[in-house]
C-alpha positions as CSV (number, residue, x, y, z in Angstrom):
1,M,102.9,86.9,114.4
2,V,99.3,87.9,114.9
3,F,99.7,91.0,112.7
4,R,101.3,88.9,109.9
5,L,98.5,86.4,110.2
6,G,96.0,89.2,109.6
7,V,98.0,90.5,106.6
8,F,98.1,86.9,105.2
9,I,94.3,86.5,105.6
10,A,93.6,89.8,103.9
11,Q,96.0,89.3,101.0
12,S,94.6,85.9,100.3
13,S,91.0,87.1,100.1
14,V,91.2,89.7,97.3
15,K,89.2,87.5,94.9
16,L,86.5,87.0,97.5
17,I,86.2,90.6,98.9
18,N,87.3,93.3,96.5
19,I,87.2,96.8,98.1
20,R,87.1,99.5,95.4
21,K,87.1,102.5,97.7
22,T,90.6,102.0,99.0
23,W,90.7,105.4,100.6
24,I,88.5,104.0,103.5
25,L,91.2,101.5,104.6
26,P,93.9,104.0,105.6
27,I,91.3,105.9,107.6
28,L,90.3,102.7,109.4
29,Q,94.0,101.9,110.0
30,A,94.6,105.3,111.6
31,G,91.6,104.8,113.8
32,M,92.9,101.4,115.0
33,V,96.3,103.0,115.7
34,A,94.7,105.7,117.7
35,M,92.8,103.1,119.7
36,I,96.0,101.2,120.4
37,L,97.8,104.4,121.4
38,I,95.0,105.3,123.8
39,Q,95.5,101.8,125.3
40,V,99.2,102.5,125.8
41,V,98.5,105.8,127.6
42,N,95.4,104.8,129.5
43,P,95.0,101.0,129.7
44,Y,91.4,99.9,129.2
45,M,91.7,96.4,127.7
46,T,91.1,93.7,130.3
47,T,92.8,90.8,128.6
48,I,95.7,90.2,126.2
49,W,93.3,88.4,123.9
50,L,91.4,91.6,123.2
51,M,94.7,93.3,122.3
52,F,95.6,90.3,120.0
53,T,92.2,90.8,118.3
54,F,92.9,94.5,117.7
55,V,96.4,93.7,116.3
56,L,94.8,91.0,114.0
57,I,92.3,93.4,112.7
58,E,95.0,96.0,112.2
59,G,97.0,93.5,110.1
60,M,93.9,92.6,108.1
61,I,93.2,96.3,107.3
62,G,96.9,96.8,106.3
63,G,96.9,93.7,104.1
64,A,93.6,94.7,102.5
65,T,95.0,98.2,101.8
66,Y,98.0,96.8,100.0
67,V,96.4,94.1,98.0
68,N,93.3,96.1,97.0
69,T,95.4,99.0,95.9
70,F,97.7,96.8,93.8
71,F,94.6,94.9,92.4
72,A,92.9,98.2,91.4
73,I,96.1,99.6,89.7
74,S,96.7,96.3,87.9
75,N,93.2,96.3,86.6
76,K,93.4,99.9,85.5
77,V,96.7,99.4,83.6
78,G,95.5,96.0,82.2
79,I,97.9,93.6,83.9
80,K,96.5,90.2,84.5
81,M,97.0,88.8,88.0
82,S,97.7,85.1,88.2
83,K,95.0,82.8,89.6
C-alpha cells in the first residue's frame, strides 16, 4: 500500500514536476533496490517507519519514471494529454 501511494503521488504530479532526463530515474530506482537488498542481508534500519519511507520513495521514483516517460513520448509524437 505504501508503494502504491508513492506511485499515485508521482503520477499525479507530472504537471507540477516534469523530469526531462528520464534516464536518471531508473538509476535512482536501482540504487534504492540495492539499499533495500542490503537491508535484507545485513539489517541496519532501526524502525519499520524508515523502511516504509524507503518503499514510499521507491514507489515515487517508479511512478515518476512511468509518467514522465509517457509524457515525453506523447509530447514528441504530438498527442495531447487530458487536463
